[in-house]
Steps between C-alpha positions, in 0.01 A plus 500: 500500500529145627693245298393135513765235568505397132525856370760588764728215392499632143543862613799423725680355199414793272399814692369809320750792534218746433313411819515717811578232753457158659432382856607147596389384844482175694578329830793299360788747467704263282222453244442876485874568462535251214209655310634849562845399373345344191289801404778756561747295294247465217410869514845657526744240372820369662692832506245714687704522820823602322317756288319642804157437347372335820449692824447294815344614826328337796161576643677635810701743283180621338330558835791722607508690170164482315642692198764232435289294258362797308853639454622160380238455229550856371880488495661495154768233456827510307433178310216430258248226567212427736536603865337384820475603864468201731349519850548188712335401828222750443186521714211735563715751692674594174182476292444879479843557344457209254149606398613859450778378268246292306271803465779726373661243269528605134614325186879483499530474879658198664262211562406441865557143631384430856534179701318437827407227743146370548248780439134484600235594240442817703867602476538856367804399297329199343175688430699785346669272247183302428299814426757725333522506120801361313633301799478137612473322835600134533457279806754219536363203693651176633374290210725250322647644179304437183649319200538837325702637795722190503558537125591868550754401767654241267510744208665768715765244599562406136351150525264368232157400628488121539189289470350186646655351812770766529253790511284306748809453719582872484139582588518274807831660596360852461212410732734347758750788516475864596513730194856613574619142552338389173666784313838404648441137405425601139821706496687197633350286222611762247861477623475120511389495135757757385649373175261202491261527206306185595139551616438540872433166672360379830853399600620859446225632728570237766870594495422868567191490722554577871538170680392619843191696396181358644689187608343490847155574356547221246565260789163565664319495163644156427375381839153647437460374142612150599244483780745481793285699742689397816821663369345841433529632858879455537571639153278803566689567824825515303343740250377727781851501650639602160258792477271357232207720399148345517384671180820389326435141610146516364618646169767230475239231565268643234785503249589139586143372468442697178803321354355167612162589349659605171688169486192298595298662220775465240405283203823528304686238703772756584377701799707813568629493857835660572732462795695250708178329618362440150462121531339522843261770381398293197422211735301739721298627203405144404407414858282807552328524162332813358187491719679483836754760385217741417367446854849570637529824299160613627613437858823695445314789336266521802802489732671780309186716522478429874862607552442827316166574670491804727276310741741209544579440870651149508881474484591502131751215521243283680252564216759383245597194705134398535456531121811288441372228735164497320681465167715214628189322627337553160801345331456184707136446400 
């Protein structure tokens, strides 16, 4: 059975110990690992390793010994409590062993947790979990975390959920950072606030946020949003030399222009823009205005689709640079 993104977020926080198993798959190994850690911790509790209620194995181990998983789920442990057998780095070569274990699972057996990389819809492993009763399959994609996921991360770290500008700042930070980096930043904030009962503030976040993250990308976005088209080429050359990713640049630009659009449409008089370039971005939002920013977002969406298209033949970085130049020219009109 497939789980939607919304249902999966709730299930990861409170998994059902009576289910047979769960498959978590996706191209981003870090995102998959974080979700797998969350669901195993919620299912088994913090002492599972010490009490030997969690059995780990790799897909390679299972290919060498197909009976390994079936033996693990049937084994009777010393300690009471839910048990799980975890298979990491699984793929279709170990699908027969996993599907056999699913078919022979009975109430009281250890739950089967499987993590895998990107799986096509025709994957035997994925189809097996999507069609089998009493199991779930969840695809983890490279989408920014939802507000519910951010709140879960804060709750797990022992931080109360803030509101207003502070939550908007955390949302921007979660979109800018990789999932693992965001989690580490939240842990850093937790240590920073240790013994401080005052509510979380923008200054607290600024003190803990990575200073170097996206710094080079921010430079080119400032150039683009301020209409300095002639400076784009040299800055892009530096980004290429640093190994910047074209899709990452496009995503960063979309995030930047969404922030400008949100500020331009704000009617409260207190637009929520977070970061060291706040004043410059507020000036940019006033200069662009909602209509031109919507045009910019449409252009960036089309660029993102072009980059991800299977039929794309032009150099990806050239596609991004052309889009940036068009945006800078739009800013000057």
